[in-house]
N, C-alpha and C positions, 0 to 999 in steps of 0.2 A: 485651914486645911479641912477638906471635906471628909466625911466618914468613909467615902469610897477609896481613900488613900490607904491601901492595904497591901500586904505581902502578895506576891504572885502577879502583879501587874506586869505585862509583857508588851513590848513594842518593837517594831522593825522600821528602819529608816534606810532608804536607798539614795545613793548619790553617785553621779558620774564624775570621775576625777578629772578636772581640767588642768592644764599646764600651770595655772595660777595657784595650785595647791601642791606643787612639787617642792623638793628640797631647795632648788635655787630661788624660789619665790618666798621662802620662809623669812629670811632676813636679807633683803636685797643689798643692805649695807655691808654684808659679810662677804669678803672675797673668797673665803673658804667655801661657803655654801654655793657660790656661783659656779664652781668647777665640779660640784658633786652631781651624782646621777639625777636625772629628771624622773623621779618616782615620788609617789604619795609620801609627803613628809610626815614624820612621826608627830610633830607638833600639830599639824592639821588633822591627822588621824585622831589624836586625843580630843580635839575640838569636835570632830564628827561624832565620837562616842558620847561626849557630853550633850550634844544636840539631841541625840536619840533619847538619852535619859530625861532631858528636860521635856521633850515632847510627850514622853510616857506619863508624866505626872501633871502636866498643865490642866487636863480635864478634872483633876482631883484637888486643885487649888483654887483659891479666890484670885485667879490670874487677872490682871497683872499686879494687883496689890500684894499678893504673895508670889514669891519667885523662889528659885533655888540657886545656890552657889556651890561650885565644886570646891571640895576641901581635901580630897585625897584621890589619887589615881595610881593603880598598880596594874599595868598592862604590859603584855609583850608586843613587839612588832616583829613578827617572824617571817614575813615574806614581802618582797618588793612589788609594788603595783604601779604600772605605767599609766600615763594619762590616757583617758578614753575608756578605761575599765569602769564598770559599775561596782561600787562597794556596797555591801549590805551590813548594817549593824543590827544585832539582835540584843536587846537588853531585858533584864528581868529584875524587878524589885524583890530583894531577898531579905531585907531587914528594915524595919521601921522602929526607931527608938526615939520617941518624941518627935523632934524636928529633924533628926538625923536619918538619912535614907542611904541604904547600901544596895548597889546594883551589881549583878553579874553581867559582864559585857563580852561580846564577841563580834568580830567583823570578818567578812569573807569577800574576796574579790572575784568570785566566779571560778577561780582555779584553786586558790589556796585560802586557808584560814590565815588571816594576816594579823589578828590580834585576839587575845583572851585575857581576862582579868577581872578586876573589881574597880568600882568607882563609888565614891562617897559624896553626897551632897547634903546641904542643910537648907531647910525651908526658912526663908527670911521674910520680914515685912519690908518691902522695897522702900517705902518712904523713910523708915527709921534707918535702914542700912545706908541709903544715899545721904541722909543727914550726917551720919558718922563719917562717911567718906569726905564730904564737903568740909567738915570740921577738921579732919586730919590734914586736908590740903591747905586750909587756912592757917593752921598751926605751923605747918612746914614753911609757909611763906612769910612768917613774922619773925 
């Protein structure tokens, strides 16, 4: 982590919602999802908020050797967004506790605030993290 990784870092990310990021596309295997409204899925919205947080800190890490992983998300999803709308995420780093990072997050679709909340990420050493994941997979297969 670089010394520039400090409280107050802000970032904005824009994304036009395609049909492939709507509820029916979330789990194509789910017949229940297939009949639900074609609006920006909460699962994809959470990923979008994570993406904005990741982008905000990449310049302040030894990327890609250092990365961040999401560990907690507490957000609302308060308005439906149809495909074709541009969503904007605004994130702000509000807590740095060692490798633990906490962000305030908000998303807007040009008409409504669609999400507000917090997101927590941890800075990891990608090589060590991936080695642990491989070991876990090996252990599960034996």
